[in-house]
C-alpha positions in Angstrom: -31.8 -31.1 9.9 -34.7 -29.1 11.2 -34.1 -27.1 14.4 -35.5 -28.4 17.6 -39.0 -27.2 18.3 -39.5 -24.4 20.8 -41.0 -25.3 24.1 -44.7 -24.4 24.3 -45.8 -23.6 27.9 -49.5 -23.3 28.6 -49.1 -21.1 31.6 -50.2 -17.6 32.3 -47.9 -17.5 35.3 -44.9 -18.3 33.2 -46.0 -15.8 30.6 -46.1 -13.0 33.1 -42.6 -14.0 34.4 -41.3 -13.9 30.8 -42.9 -10.5 30.3 -41.5 -9.1 33.5 -38.0 -10.2 32.5 -38.5 -8.9 28.9 -40.9 -5.9 29.3 -40.2 -4.6 25.8 -39.3 -8.0 24.3 -41.0 -10.5 22.1 -42.7 -13.8 23.0 -40.7 -16.9 22.1 -40.7 -17.7 18.4 -41.8 -14.2 17.3 -39.9 -11.6 15.3 -40.1 -8.0 14.2 -40.7 -7.1 10.5 -37.6 -6.5 8.5 -38.5 -4.0 5.8 -35.3 -4.8 4.0 -35.9 -8.5 3.7 -37.9 -10.0 0.9 -41.0 -11.9 2.1 -41.3 -15.6 1.5 -44.2 -15.9 -1.0 -44.7 -19.5 0.0 -45.8 -18.6 3.6 -48.5 -16.4 5.1 -47.3 -14.6 8.2 -49.5 -14.4 11.3 -50.0 -11.0 13.0 -50.8 -11.2 16.7 -52.7 -8.2 18.2 -53.1 -8.1 22.0 -56.0 -6.6 23.8 -56.5 -3.4 25.9 -53.6 -2.9 28.3 -52.1 -6.2 27.0 -48.5 -6.9 26.2 -47.3 -9.2 23.4 -44.5 -10.7 25.5 -47.1 -12.1 27.9 -50.2 -12.6 25.9 -48.6 -14.5 23.0 -46.1 -16.4 25.2 -47.9 -19.7 24.3 -49.3 -19.1 20.9 -46.2 -17.6 19.2 -43.9 -20.6 19.7 -46.8 -23.0 18.9 -47.2 -21.3 15.5 -43.5 -20.9 14.9 -43.1 -24.7 15.4 -45.5 -25.1 12.5 -43.3 -23.0 10.3 -45.4 -19.9 10.5 -43.7 -16.5 10.7 -45.1 -14.6 13.7 -45.2 -10.8 14.0 -46.7 -9.4 17.3 -48.2 -5.9 17.0 -47.9 -3.9 20.2 -50.3 -1.0 20.4 -50.2 1.4 23.2 -53.2 3.1 24.8 -53.6 6.8 23.9 -56.0 9.4 25.1 -58.9 10.0 22.8 -59.0 13.3 20.9 -61.6 15.2 18.9 -60.4 14.2 15.5 -60.5 10.4 15.5 -61.3 7.6 17.9 -58.4 5.7 19.5 -59.6 2.6 17.6 -59.3 4.4 14.3 -55.8 5.5 15.0 -54.7 2.1 16.2 -56.2 0.4 13.2 -54.2 2.7 11.0 -51.1 1.8 13.0 -52.0 -1.9 12.5 -52.3 -1.3 8.7 -48.9 0.3 8.6 -47.5 -2.6 10.6 -48.9 -5.2 8.2 -47.6 -3.2 5.2 -44.1 -3.2 6.9 -44.0 -7.0 6.7 -44.0 -6.8 2.9 -46.4 -9.8 2.7 -49.2 -9.7 0.2 -51.4 -11.9 2.5 -51.5 -12.2 6.3 -53.6 -13.9 8.9 -54.5 -12.0 12.1 -55.2 -13.3 15.6 -56.6 -10.7 17.9 -57.4 -10.9 21.6 -60.3 -8.8 23.0 -60.2 -5.3 21.6 -57.2 -6.4 19.5 -59.6 -8.4 17.3 -61.8 -5.3 17.0 -58.8 -3.4 15.6 -58.5 -6.0 12.8 -62.2 -6.0 12.3 -62.3 -2.2 12.0 -59.3 -2.3 9.6 -60.9 -4.7 7.1 -64.4 -3.2 7.3 -63.9 0.6 7.9 -60.6 1.3 6.1 -61.1 -0.2 2.7 -58.7 2.2 1.0 -55.8 0.9 3.1 -53.9 -1.8 1.1 -53.4 -3.8 4.3 -57.1 -4.2 4.6 -57.1 -6.3 1.5 -54.1 -8.3 2.6 -55.9 -9.8 5.6 -56.9 -13.3 4.7 -58.4 -14.3 8.0 -59.1 -12.9 11.4 -59.3 -15.2 14.5 -60.8 -13.5 17.5 -60.0 -14.8 21.0 -62.6 -13.5 23.4 -63.2 -10.6 21.1 -65.3 -7.6 22.0 -67.1 -7.3 18.7 -70.4 -6.4 20.5 -68.8 -4.4 23.3 -69.2 -5.4 26.9 -71.6 -4.4 29.7 -69.1 -5.6 32.3 -71.8 -7.5 34.2 -74.1 -4.5 33.8 -71.7 -1.9 35.2 -71.5 -0.2 31.8 -75.2 -0.2 31.0 -75.6 3.3 32.2 -72.0 4.8 32.1 -73.3 8.3 32.8 -74.3 7.1 36.2 -70.9 6.0 37.1 -69.1 8.1 39.8 -67.1 10.9 38.2 -64.0 9.7 39.9 -64.4 6.2 38.4 -65.0 7.7 34.9 -61.9 9.8 35.2 -59.9 6.8 36.3 -61.2 4.8 33.3 -60.3 7.7 31.0 -56.8 7.6 32.3 -56.2 3.9 32.5 -58.4 2.6 29.6 -59.0 5.4 27.2 -60.9 3.2 24.8 -63.4 2.1 27.4 -66.2 4.3 26.0 -65.6 2.9 22.6 -66.0 -0.6 24.0 -69.6 0.1 25.3 -72.3 -1.7 23.3 -73.7 0.7 20.7 -70.6 3.0 20.8 -69.9 5.1 17.6 -67.0 2.8 16.8 -69.1 -0.4 17.0 -71.9 1.2 15.1 -69.4 2.3 12.4 -68.2 -1.3 12.0 -71.8 -2.6 11.8 -72.7 0.0 9.2 -69.6 -0.7 7.0 -69.8 -3.0 4.0 -68.9 -6.6 4.7 -65.5 -8.0 4.0 -66.2 -11.2 2.0 -62.6 -11.8 1.2 -61.7 -12.2 4.9 -62.6 -15.3 6.9 -63.6 -14.7 10.5 -63.5 -17.2 13.4 -64.7 -16.2 16.9 -63.5 -18.2 19.9 -65.2 -17.5 23.2 -65.4 -18.9 26.7 -68.5 -19.1 28.8 -66.5 -17.9 31.8 -65.4 -14.7 30.3 -65.5 -12.2 33.2 -64.8 -9.1 31.1 -66.8 -9.7 27.9 -70.4 -10.0 29.2 -72.5 -11.5 28.0 -70.0 -13.9 26.4 -72.3 -14.4 23.5 -72.2 -10.8 22.4 -69.4 -11.3 20.0 -71.1 -14.2 18.4 -74.2 -12.2 17.8 -72.3 -9.1 16.6 -70.5 -11.0 13.9 -72.8 -13.8 12.8 -70.9 -14.5 9.6 -67.9 -15.7 11.6 -67.3 -19.4 12.4 -68.4 -19.6 16.1 -66.3 -21.6 18.6 -67.4 -21.9 22.2 -64.5 -23.4 24.1 -66.6 -25.5 26.5 -68.1 -27.4 23.6 -64.6 -28.8 23.0 -63.4 -28.8 26.6 -66.5 -29.1 28.9 -64.4 -28.8 32.1 -62.4 -25.8 31.1 -63.1 -23.0 33.6 -61.2 -20.4 31.6 -61.6 -16.6 31.7 -60.8 -13.7 29.5 -57.0 -13.9 29.9 -56.7 -17.6 30.5 -58.0 -18.4 27.1 -54.7 -17.0 25.7 -52.9 -20.0 27.2 -55.5 -22.8 27.1 -54.4 -25.8 24.9 -57.8 -26.5 23.5 -58.5 -22.8 22.7 -55.2 -22.5 20.9 -55.8 -25.7 19.1 -58.9 -24.1 17.7 -56.8 -21.1 16.7 -54.4 -23.3 14.8 -57.3 -25.1 13.1 -58.9 -21.9 12.0 -55.6 -20.7 10.5 -55.1 -24.0 8.8 -58.6 -23.8 7.2 -57.8 -20.3 6.0 
């Protein structure tokens, strides 16, 4: 007899409570890779990559059990912010960490769901790190409110050099990748200049009410080859922002649909 399905709760508030109780834990239905276990060749695992300053226990609280109930193996990848150095961008280093994580699953093919800058890490991996075996293992990338085109943050970041020095120092300390997330940053230009990844299918899911990725259409324009999904075309009354999209039933239905097509 099949086990009872996991409860799926579409609530950011409950997700935060779960994360507070399990700060270094996993979302329901997820697991960590076991390098000693043989992968099931009949299934394609899903790698979940949270955004800047995100946490898997909260961000994937809803999607992880939803996918697990469908028989998918779910592996959340937690990346931690690091200060930039002179040898490589933080994005480059985290993309290498993502590649190592994918390889640790032992799977020959994986799907990736990324939120915000987490989707950019996957995009960077498949486009800019072609010598990594994991880059060729990525069958599909589903971006939830991704920052493929960067963000102006309602115009605040249009002239970053004019920001007060104290604010720039605070951003460097709290969000070390913020400069890489500016439109036209070296990281985003590197992705744009890299060869395409025709073996990887991309789906971009955005919300009109994204308060962090502005304009919300930037990601659609930056990755025109992706299948575009605007949440409000499927749920006209959904007033959902950058974080709320992680727990919205219609948005996650579109994620599941994209993974099924892949």
